[in-house]
N, C-alpha and C positions, 0 to 999 in steps of 0.2 A: 463929406465925412462917410466912410464906409460903414460905420456903426449905425447909421440911419436906416440901413437896409438889412433885413434879416438874412438874405442870401443873394447870390449873384443873379438869380432870375428876377427878383424885385428891382435890382439895379438896372438890368437890361430893359425892364418894362419902363422904368423912369426915363431912361435915355430914349426909348421909343422903338426898340428892336424886338421886343417879345411879341409873338403873334397874338392876335385877338382870339380869345376862346369864348365861344357862346354855346349855349345849350338850353334845352327845354325838354322835359318829359323823358329824361334819361339819355337823350341823344346829344352828343357833344360834337361840335364842329370847330375846326381850327381855320381861321381866316388869315388874311395878310397882316402886315405890320401896321401899327397905328401911325396916324399922322401927328399925334401929340408927342410930347417929350421935350427934353432939353435940346433946343434947336442947334446950338453951337456944338455941343458934344456929339450930337447925332451926325452933323455934317463932317466933323473931324473923323469920326470912326468910319463913316461911309466912304470918305475919300481914301482912307487907309485900306479899307476892304477892296475898293476898286483897284488900288495899286497891287494888293496881294493877288487879286484875280488875274491881273495882267501878267504878273510875275509867273504865275502858274502856267498860263498859256504859252509864255515865251520860253521859260527855262525848265519845264518838265515835259519833254517830248515823249518820255516813256509812260507818262500818266501813272505815276506811282503814288502820288499823294491823294488824300481824301477829297480835296478840292477838285483835283483832276478827274476823279471818278464822277463827281457831281457835274462837271462841265461836259463830260461825255454822255451823260444821261439827257436824252432829248426831251423828256417830260418835264424837266426842271428849267425854269426861265433863268436868264442871266441875272436879273435883278434879285430874284429869290436867293440865288447863290451868294451874291454880294451881301445881301441882308443877313444871311446865315453866318457869313464870315464876320460881319460887324457885330452881330449878337455874341459870337464867341469871343471877339476881342473885348467887348464890354464886360463879359463874365470874367475873363482872365484879368483885366484891369482891376475889377473889384476884389478878386482873390489876392492879387499882389498888394493892393492897398490895405486890405483887411488884416492879412497875416504877416505883412512885412517881408515876404519871401522874395527871392530873386526869380526872374523869369527862367523857366526851364522848358525849352522848346520840345523836349521829348515827351512831356506830359500833354502837349496840345497837338493832337494829330491833325486837326483841321488847319492849324497855322503852320505846319511844317512844309518844307518844300522838297 
């Protein structure tokens, strides 16, 4: 139920794609994704994100999408890119379920091709 989560970030954290944030003494560090979360939903979103990653590499030779710019960046690992796509998909899914809207690809720059 989307009403169980106050916003899309909490839902992404439930699934397991929100980055781990720790801090002490005013210094905040952002780590990798958590190993916890809903295993089935996490696998489904991860496989969809891998598919989206592959589509970008194959069908966007001009590198115009936001995912393509991440792929071209050598400092960002492939797994981090896939997890960021999955995180975005989880947030979009929560928004669609919460507000009952239809999916609009123009609003999601990370998911457009």
